[in-house]
C-alpha positions in Angstrom: -8.0 -20.5 -6.4 -5.6 -17.9 -7.9 -2.4 -16.9 -6.0 -2.5 -13.7 -4.1 -0.4 -11.0 -5.7 0.1 -8.1 -3.2 2.7 -6.2 -5.4 0.4 -6.4 -8.5 -2.5 -5.3 -6.4 -0.9 -2.5 -5.0 0.4 -1.5 -8.5 -3.1 -1.7 -10.0 -4.6 0.5 -7.2 -1.9 3.0 -7.6 -2.6 3.3 -11.3 -6.5 3.4 -10.8 -6.1 5.9 -8.0 -4.2 8.2 -10.4 -6.8 7.6 -13.0 -9.7 8.4 -10.6 -7.9 11.5 -9.3 -7.5 12.8 -12.8 -11.2 12.1 -13.6 -12.3 14.1 -10.4 -13.4 10.9 -8.6 -11.6 12.1 -5.4 -13.4 9.8 -3.0 -12.6 6.6 -4.9 -8.9 7.7 -5.5 -8.6 8.4 -1.9 -10.1 5.1 -0.9 -7.8 3.1 -3.5 -4.7 4.9 -2.2 -5.3 3.1 1.3 -5.2 -0.2 -0.4 -1.9 0.8 -2.3 -0.3 1.0 1.0 -1.9 -2.0 2.5 -0.9 -4.3 -0.4 2.7 -2.7 -0.7 3.2 -3.5 3.2 1.8 -7.0 2.5 4.0 -7.6 -0.6 7.1 -7.1 1.9 5.6 -9.3 4.5 4.6 -12.1 2.1 8.2 -12.0 0.6 9.6 -12.7 4.0 7.3 -15.6 4.2 4.6 -14.4 6.4 1.1 -15.3 5.6 0.2 -11.6 4.6 -3.4 -12.4 3.5 -4.1 -13.0 7.4 -2.6 -9.6 8.6 -5.7 -7.5 8.4 -6.1 -3.9 7.2 -4.3 -1.7 10.0 -1.8 0.0 8.2 0.3 0.9 11.3 0.2 -2.5 12.6 1.3 -3.8 9.1 4.1 -1.1 9.0 4.9 -1.8 12.7 4.3 -5.3 14.0 4.2 -7.2 10.8 7.3 -5.7 9.2 9.3 -6.1 12.5 8.4 -9.8 12.2 9.2 -10.0 8.6 12.7 -8.4 9.1 13.3 -11.0 12.0 12.4 -13.9 9.5 14.2 -12.3 6.7 16.6 -9.4 7.5 16.7 -8.4 3.9 13.1 -7.2 4.2 14.5 -4.0 6.2 15.5 -2.6 2.6 11.8 -2.3 1.8 10.5 -0.7 4.8 8.9 2.5 3.8 9.0 5.8 5.5 6.7 5.6 8.6 5.6 9.2 8.1 4.1 8.3 4.8 2.2 5.3 6.2 1.1 7.3 9.1 -0.3 10.0 6.8 -2.4 7.5 5.0 -3.4 5.6 8.1 -4.6 8.7 10.1 -7.3 9.5 7.2 -8.2 5.9 5.7 -10.0 2.9 6.8 -11.8 0.1 5.0 -15.2 1.8 6.2 -14.5 4.7 3.9 -16.3 2.8 1.1 -19.5 3.8 3.0 -18.8 7.6 3.3 -20.6 10.1 1.3 -18.6 12.0 -1.5 -16.6 14.5 0.6 -12.8 14.2 -0.3 -11.4 17.2 -1.9 -9.1 17.0 -5.0 -6.2 18.4 -2.7 -7.1 15.7 0.0 -7.0 12.9 -2.4 -3.7 14.0 -4.1 -2.1 14.3 -0.8 -2.9 10.7 0.2 -2.0 9.5 -3.2 1.3 11.2 -3.0 2.1 9.5 0.2 0.8 6.0 -1.1 3.1 6.5 -4.1 6.1 7.0 -1.7 5.2 3.7 0.1 4.7 2.0 -3.2 8.1 3.2 -4.5 9.7 2.0 -1.2 8.2 -1.5 -1.3 7.1 -2.8 -4.5 9.1 -0.4 -6.7 12.4 -1.4 -5.1 11.6 -5.0 -5.0 11.0 -4.8 -8.7 14.2 -3.1 -9.3 16.0 -5.7 -7.1 14.4 -8.4 -9.2 12.3 -10.0 -6.7 9.1 -9.1 -8.8 9.4 -10.2 -12.4 6.8 -7.8 -13.9 4.3 -5.2 -12.9 0.7 -5.5 -14.2 
């Protein structure tokens, strides 16, 4: 089985969400933006040694409990903690069940969530890459 790559997944989802937004596919851009955040948070937790694939999809739990534990295991993890306000902005509107919703997301809503997801990505994956913890981004 291939190794889980949360940082690479977050990066791919970010790129795809941007492409989908530009193509007018607002719902799918919105949906992928949540996974940008989830995978970015899991990349940080995974780097600390936590079994991130078992942490679930609840963004505020990942940003709170999971990152607190990650920082207890590896204090340097604190450097990659994103702004809570950005995680909360995505978490308040996003959930995995969105894949079943009818097309109803506006360009403005999708763009707003995507900007917050990008902020989380930069704080987590982007900084880990700049620090040399991630060798290359897909």
